[in-house]
C-alpha positions as CSV (number, residue, x, y, z in Angstrom):
1,X,132.1,102.1,113.8
2,X,133.4,98.5,114.6
3,X,134.1,96.7,111.8
4,X,133.0,93.0,111.0
5,X,135.8,90.6,109.8
6,X,135.4,88.3,107.3
7,X,133.2,85.6,108.6
8,X,133.6,81.9,107.9
9,X,132.2,81.2,104.5
10,X,130.7,78.0,104.1
11,X,132.6,75.8,102.0
12,X,130.1,74.9,98.9
13,X,133.0,73.3,96.9
14,X,134.6,70.5,98.6
15,X,133.6,67.8,101.1
16,X,129.9,66.2,101.9
17,X,126.7,68.2,100.9
18,X,123.8,66.6,102.5
19,X,124.4,68.2,105.8
20,X,125.6,71.4,104.7
21,X,122.4,71.8,102.2
22,X,120.2,71.3,105.5
23,X,122.6,73.5,107.4
24,X,121.9,76.1,104.8
25,X,118.4,75.7,104.3
26,X,116.7,75.0,107.5
27,X,117.6,78.8,108.7
28,X,116.0,79.7,105.4
29,X,113.2,77.5,105.9
30,X,112.7,78.8,109.7
31,X,112.6,82.5,108.6
32,X,110.3,82.3,106.0
33,X,108.0,80.3,108.5
34,X,108.8,83.3,110.8
35,X,107.7,85.7,108.3
36,X,104.5,84.0,107.5
37,X,103.9,83.5,111.5
38,X,104.0,87.3,111.5
39,X,102.4,88.0,108.6
40,X,99.5,85.5,109.5
41,X,99.6,87.2,113.2
42,X,97.8,90.3,110.6
43,X,95.3,87.6,109.8
44,X,94.6,86.2,113.4
45,X,94.3,89.7,114.9
46,X,92.2,91.1,112.3
47,X,89.8,88.2,112.4
48,X,89.5,88.0,116.2
49,X,89.4,91.7,117.1
50,X,88.4,93.7,114.2
51,X,85.6,91.0,112.5
52,X,85.2,89.0,109.9
53,X,84.5,91.9,107.2
54,X,87.7,93.3,108.1
55,X,89.5,89.6,107.8
56,X,87.7,89.3,104.0
57,X,89.2,92.9,103.3
58,X,92.7,91.7,104.2
59,X,92.3,88.4,102.4
60,X,91.0,90.1,99.1
61,X,94.5,91.5,99.2
62,X,96.4,88.5,99.4
63,X,96.8,87.4,95.7
64,X,97.7,91.4,95.1
65,X,100.3,91.2,97.6
66,X,101.7,88.1,96.6
67,X,102.2,89.4,93.1
68,X,104.8,92.2,94.5
69,X,106.3,89.5,97.1
70,X,107.0,87.1,94.6
71,X,108.6,89.3,92.3
72,X,110.7,90.5,95.0
73,X,111.5,87.2,96.3
74,X,112.3,86.0,92.4
75,X,114.6,89.0,91.4
76,X,116.6,88.1,94.7
77,X,117.8,85.2,92.8
78,X,119.6,87.0,90.3
79,X,122.0,88.9,93.2
80,X,122.4,85.4,94.9
81,X,123.2,83.3,91.9
82,X,125.4,86.1,90.4
83,X,127.8,86.5,93.6
84,X,128.0,82.7,94.4
85,X,129.0,82.2,90.6
86,X,132.0,84.8,91.3
87,X,132.9,82.9,94.4
88,X,133.0,79.6,92.5
89,X,135.4,81.2,90.2
90,X,137.5,83.0,92.3
91,X,136.3,86.3,91.0
92,X,136.3,88.3,94.3
93,X,137.5,91.4,92.9
94,X,134.3,92.2,91.6
95,X,132.0,91.3,94.3
96,X,132.1,94.6,95.7
97,X,131.3,96.5,92.6
98,X,128.4,94.1,91.9
99,X,127.3,94.2,95.7
100,X,126.5,98.1,95.3
101,X,124.7,97.8,92.0
102,X,122.6,95.6,93.3
103,X,121.7,97.3,96.5
104,X,121.3,100.8,94.6
105,X,119.3,99.2,91.9
106,X,117.3,97.4,94.7
107,X,116.3,100.6,96.3
108,X,115.1,102.4,92.8
109,X,113.5,99.1,92.1
110,X,111.5,99.3,95.4
111,X,110.4,103.0,95.0
112,X,109.0,102.3,91.4
113,X,107.1,99.2,92.6
114,X,105.6,101.5,95.3
115,X,104.3,103.7,92.8
116,X,102.8,101.2,90.7
117,X,101.0,99.3,93.4
118,X,99.3,102.5,94.7
119,X,98.4,103.3,91.2
120,X,97.3,99.9,90.0
121,X,95.5,98.7,93.5
122,X,91.9,99.5,92.9
123,X,91.9,98.3,89.3
124,X,93.2,94.8,90.2
125,X,91.0,94.5,93.4
126,X,88.0,95.2,91.2
127,X,89.3,92.8,88.0
128,X,89.6,90.2,91.1
129,X,85.9,90.9,92.4
130,X,86.3,92.0,95.3
131,X,83.1,92.6,97.2
132,X,82.0,95.9,97.3
133,X,81.3,95.5,101.1
134,X,85.0,95.5,101.6
135,X,86.6,97.6,99.2
136,X,87.0,100.6,101.4
137,X,89.0,98.6,103.9
138,X,90.9,96.5,101.4
139,X,91.9,99.4,99.6
140,X,93.1,101.2,103.2
141,X,95.1,98.0,103.9
142,X,96.8,97.5,100.6
143,X,98.0,101.3,100.3
144,X,99.4,101.6,103.3
145,X,100.9,97.7,103.0
146,X,102.8,98.9,99.5
147,X,104.9,101.9,101.6
148,X,106.8,99.0,102.7
149,X,108.1,98.0,98.9
150,X,111.2,99.8,99.3
151,X,112.5,98.4,102.6
152,X,111.4,94.7,101.5
153,X,113.4,95.0,98.4
154,X,116.5,96.0,100.2
155,X,116.1,92.9,103.0
156,X,115.6,90.9,99.8
157,X,118.1,91.6,97.8
158,X,120.5,92.4,101.0
159,X,119.5,88.6,102.9
160,X,120.4,87.3,98.8
161,X,124.3,89.0,99.2
162,X,124.5,86.9,102.4
163,X,123.2,83.7,101.0
164,X,125.5,83.8,98.3
165,X,128.4,83.1,100.6
166,X,126.5,80.8,102.8
167,X,125.3,83.2,105.6
168,X,121.7,82.0,105.5
169,X,121.2,82.5,109.7
170,X,121.8,86.6,109.9
171,X,118.4,86.9,107.8
172,X,116.6,84.7,110.0
173,X,117.6,86.8,113.1
174,X,116.4,89.8,111.5
175,X,113.2,88.3,110.4
176,X,112.7,87.1,114.1
177,X,113.4,90.4,115.5
178,X,111.5,92.5,112.9
179,X,108.5,89.7,113.2
180,X,108.2,90.1,117.0
181,X,107.8,94.1,116.4
182,X,105.3,93.7,113.9
183,X,103.5,91.0,116.4
184,X,103.6,93.7,119.2
185,X,102.8,96.5,116.9
186,X,99.6,94.7,115.4
187,X,98.1,93.8,118.9
188,X,98.7,97.6,119.9
189,X,97.5,99.0,117.2
190,X,94.3,97.1,116.4
191,X,93.4,96.0,120.3
192,X,94.6,99.0,122.2
193,X,94.0,102.0,119.3
194,X,91.1,100.2,117.5
195,X,92.7,101.2,114.0
196,X,91.8,97.7,112.3
197,X,93.4,96.9,108.7
198,X,95.3,100.3,108.8
199,X,96.9,99.1,112.3
200,X,98.3,95.4,110.6
201,X,99.3,97.3,107.8
202,X,101.3,100.0,109.8
203,X,102.8,97.7,111.9
204,X,103.9,95.6,108.4
205,X,105.8,98.7,107.3
206,X,107.8,99.0,110.5
207,X,109.1,95.7,110.8
208,X,109.9,96.1,107.0
209,X,111.8,99.2,107.6
210,X,113.5,97.4,111.0
211,X,114.7,94.3,109.0
212,X,115.9,96.4,105.9
213,X,117.8,98.7,108.4
214,X,119.4,95.4,110.2
215,X,120.9,94.1,107.1
216,X,122.4,97.2,105.7
217,X,123.8,97.9,109.1
218,X,125.6,94.3,109.0
219,X,126.7,94.8,105.5
220,X,128.4,98.5,106.7
221,X,130.4,96.8,109.3
222,X,132.3,94.2,107.6
223,X,135.6,94.7,106.7
224,X,136.0,92.3,103.2
225,X,134.9,92.9,99.9
226,X,131.5,92.2,101.2
227,X,131.4,95.8,102.9
228,X,128.4,98.0,102.0
229,X,129.1,102.1,101.9
230,X,126.7,104.4,100.6
231,X,129.4,106.7,99.4
232,X,129.7,104.0,96.9
233,X,126.3,103.5,95.5
234,X,126.5,103.0,91.8
235,X,125.4,101.2,89.1
236,X,127.7,99.2,86.6
237,X,125.8,98.3,83.5
238,X,127.8,95.0,82.7
239,X,127.5,93.7,86.2
240,X,123.8,94.7,86.5
241,X,122.7,92.9,83.2
242,X,124.3,89.5,84.7
243,X,122.2,90.0,87.8
244,X,119.0,90.9,85.9
245,X,119.7,87.8,83.2
246,X,119.0,85.4,85.8
247,X,116.2,87.7,88.3
248,X,113.8,89.2,85.6
249,X,113.1,85.9,84.5
250,X,112.7,84.5,88.0
251,X,111.0,87.6,89.2
252,X,108.5,87.5,86.3
253,X,107.8,84.1,87.3
254,X,107.2,84.6,90.8
255,X,104.8,87.7,89.8
256,X,102.8,85.6,87.1
257,X,102.1,82.8,89.8
258,X,100.6,85.1,92.1
259,X,98.6,86.9,89.1
260,X,97.2,83.4,88.2
261,X,96.3,83.5,92.1
262,X,94.5,86.6,91.1
263,X,92.2,84.9,88.5
264,X,91.7,81.8,90.9
265,X,90.7,84.5,93.8
266,X,88.0,85.8,91.6
267,X,86.7,82.5,91.4
268,X,87.0,82.2,95.7
269,X,85.0,85.3,95.6
270,X,82.1,83.8,93.8
271,X,81.3,81.9,96.9
272,X,81.2,85.0,99.1
273,X,82.5,86.6,102.0
274,X,82.9,83.0,103.9
275,X,84.8,81.3,101.2
276,X,87.4,84.7,100.9
277,X,88.1,84.6,104.3
278,X,88.2,81.0,104.6
279,X,90.6,80.6,102.0
280,X,92.7,83.5,103.2
281,X,93.4,81.7,106.4
282,X,94.3,78.3,104.7
283,X,96.5,79.9,102.6
284,X,99.0,80.8,105.7
285,X,99.4,76.7,106.1
286,X,100.3,76.5,102.4
287,X,102.8,79.1,102.9
288,X,104.4,77.6,105.6
289,X,104.8,74.2,104.2
290,X,106.0,75.8,100.7
291,X,108.6,77.7,102.6
292,X,110.3,74.4,103.0
293,X,110.2,73.7,99.4
294,X,111.3,77.3,98.8
295,X,114.4,76.9,101.1
296,X,115.6,74.0,99.2
297,X,115.5,75.9,95.5
298,X,117.5,78.6,97.3
299,X,119.8,76.0,98.7
300,X,119.9,74.8,95.0
301,X,120.4,77.9,93.3
302,X,123.9,78.8,95.7
303,X,125.3,75.8,96.2
304,X,124.8,75.0,92.2
305,X,126.0,78.4,91.2
306,X,129.2,78.3,93.2
307,X,130.1,74.8,91.7
308,X,128.9,75.6,88.3
309,X,131.3,78.6,88.5
310,X,134.0,75.9,89.5
311,X,133.1,73.7,86.6
312,X,131.8,70.8,89.0
313,X,128.6,69.5,86.7
314,X,128.7,66.1,88.7
315,X,128.6,68.2,92.2
316,X,125.6,70.0,90.5
317,X,123.5,67.1,89.7
318,X,124.3,65.6,93.3
319,X,122.8,69.3,94.6
320,X,120.0,68.8,92.7
321,X,118.8,65.5,93.6
322,X,119.3,65.8,97.6
323,X,117.8,69.4,97.4
324,X,114.6,67.6,95.6
325,X,114.4,64.7,98.1
326,X,115.0,66.7,101.1
327,X,112.3,69.6,99.4
328,X,109.8,67.1,99.2
329,X,110.1,65.3,102.3
330,X,109.9,67.6,105.2
331,X,107.5,69.7,102.7
332,X,105.3,66.9,103.4
333,X,106.2,66.1,107.0
334,X,104.9,69.4,107.7
335,X,101.8,69.0,105.8
336,X,100.8,65.8,107.8
337,X,101.0,67.5,110.9
338,X,98.3,70.0,109.7
339,X,96.2,67.6,108.5
340,X,96.1,65.7,111.7
341,X,95.2,68.8,113.7
342,X,93.2,70.5,111.2
343,X,90.5,71.6,113.4
344,X,92.8,73.1,115.7
345,X,95.2,75.0,113.1
346,X,92.1,76.8,111.9
347,X,90.5,77.3,114.9
348,X,93.3,79.5,115.8
349,X,92.2,82.0,112.7
350,X,88.4,82.1,113.1
351,X,85.3,81.3,115.4
352,X,83.1,81.3,112.4
353,X,81.7,78.0,111.1
354,X,81.1,79.0,107.8
355,X,85.0,80.2,107.3
356,X,86.5,77.2,108.8
357,X,84.5,74.6,106.6
358,X,85.8,76.7,103.5
359,X,89.5,76.7,105.2
360,X,89.3,73.0,105.9
361,X,88.4,72.1,102.4
362,X,91.2,74.2,101.0
363,X,93.9,72.8,103.5
364,X,92.5,69.2,102.4
365,X,92.8,69.8,98.8
366,X,95.8,71.9,98.5
367,X,98.1,71.8,101.4
368,X,98.1,67.9,102.0
369,X,100.1,67.8,98.5
370,X,102.4,70.7,99.1
371,X,105.1,68.6,98.7
372,X,105.1,68.8,95.0
373,X,106.0,72.4,94.9
374,X,109.7,71.3,95.6
375,X,109.7,69.8,91.8
376,X,109.1,72.8,89.9
377,X,110.8,75.2,93.0
378,X,114.3,73.0,92.7
379,X,114.2,72.2,89.0
380,X,113.9,76.0,88.4
381,X,116.5,76.9,90.8
382,X,119.2,74.3,89.9
383,X,118.8,75.6,85.9
384,X,118.9,79.2,87.2
385,X,122.2,78.1,89.0
386,X,123.6,77.1,85.7
387,X,122.5,80.5,84.2
388,X,119.2,79.1,82.6
389,X,116.6,81.4,84.0
390,X,114.5,81.9,80.8
391,X,113.3,78.6,80.4
392,X,112.1,77.7,83.7
393,X,109.8,80.8,83.6
394,X,108.4,80.3,80.3
395,X,107.2,77.0,81.5
396,X,105.8,78.1,85.2
397,X,103.8,81.1,83.2
398,X,102.2,78.2,80.8
399,X,102.0,75.5,83.7
400,X,100.1,78.3,86.0
401,X,99.0,80.9,84.1
402,X,97.7,79.2,81.1
403,X,97.1,75.8,82.4
404,X,95.1,77.8,85.3
405,X,92.7,79.6,83.0
406,X,91.9,76.9,81.0
407,X,91.0,75.2,84.2
408,X,88.9,77.8,85.3
409,X,86.6,78.2,81.9
410,X,86.5,74.5,80.9
411,X,86.6,71.9,84.4
412,X,85.9,74.5,87.2
413,X,82.9,75.7,84.7
414,X,81.2,72.3,84.3
415,X,82.0,71.7,88.0
416,X,81.4,75.3,89.7
417,X,82.4,73.7,93.4
418,X,84.8,75.6,95.8
419,X,86.5,71.8,95.8
420,X,87.0,71.7,91.8
421,X,88.5,75.1,91.9
422,X,91.0,74.2,94.7
423,X,92.0,71.1,92.6
424,X,93.5,73.4,90.1
425,X,96.7,73.8,92.0
426,X,97.8,70.0,92.4
427,X,96.9,69.7,89.0
428,X,98.9,72.5,87.6
429,X,102.2,71.5,89.9
430,X,102.2,68.6,88.6
431,X,102.1,69.5,85.1
432,X,104.6,72.4,85.8
433,X,107.4,70.4,87.5
434,X,107.0,67.5,84.8
435,X,107.9,69.7,82.2
436,X,110.8,71.7,83.9
437,X,112.1,68.6,84.8
438,X,112.5,67.5,81.0
439,X,114.4,70.7,80.7
440,X,116.8,70.3,83.6
441,X,117.9,66.7,82.0
442,X,117.8,67.8,78.6
443,X,120.4,70.6,79.4
444,X,122.0,68.7,81.9
445,X,123.1,65.9,79.2
446,X,123.9,68.8,77.0
447,X,126.3,70.0,79.4
448,X,127.9,66.6,80.3
449,X,128.3,66.2,76.5
450,X,130.3,69.2,75.7
451,X,132.1,69.0,79.4
């Protein structure tokens, strides 16, 4: 087997930061946006070729899918931060052990989540008020989709390993490849074979198998401490505890963020199938814009971990403020693009005037201020890069689940309009971002005082 020699790692500890942060974040943002484009192809193909009921069925699963996806994305922060810290501390002899622990645990975790998802799907869909008219199709979609969770876990953990030393481009290439396969399969299975929601779910499973395989293939071919071998798979409890100390709170934060969306989804469902479908299509644009903020958050956790490991607090602060600035500005730029051509973008997903009306309301109430998500994301990432993962998770739970539930039973109950329901997102972002900023500033002052 041809080996891959050690690739040039990005030097995050020396030299200018702004250019490196952008070079690191842009492939991440682009790969996430690609992923959303391919995911939205599910929505577009179903909406165009399988009808509004099938679109509503897929839309009813969005919040449930989000719980598992955000859990995995959040937990992948653990491997990223832990490995980047080892690089900063120049403890490279421990990298291989941690890498094999991470991937072994990832494989086990993925299968456990698949089983849990299969068992709880119907209960969660019923709890969120999924209409009986779309329940059978929603269950069919989500149960096939959950087969992809083990492969999704491996891809996310494997990509985190690559990001820890500065390689954010290969994950983008792998997503591009698997995403193209996803779109082709969507069209074939839905249009040619008339499989409807099951067709887009099957396409998703196959594309996730491909992306996971590409990551593992690359790591197997490496010829350095980042080389992966199936024969060396094991779990080192000490290394795993370091990964989980950061990854579990981050994963819970991501999952609970989506749990709050399940409650909001129940409010959306109360407005009928047009609202469910319209909200589902508008959510795609929020994902596109949010992906930019999330990319700079990933940059923040990786660069902060390496520099914190090296003991350079001044550089950690500079990483934080640059990521916060870039995340907010670049996210808002894309939001403005969507606002200017809103009718055109909505028409990509639906030909129904009723569905489009709800989609436009959500776009203008939520997507237009998506830059605010960079506040809590970058702040949380910077804290995790310095080993503080529990605090931002607790605040996020308060700012999303608790704050949003209070909003639903007070303000939304008093003014039960779709517009007022959508306002909960921006309000919770302001609350959460402000609270985590206070924690970050307090923690940084404490570190500087003791440094």
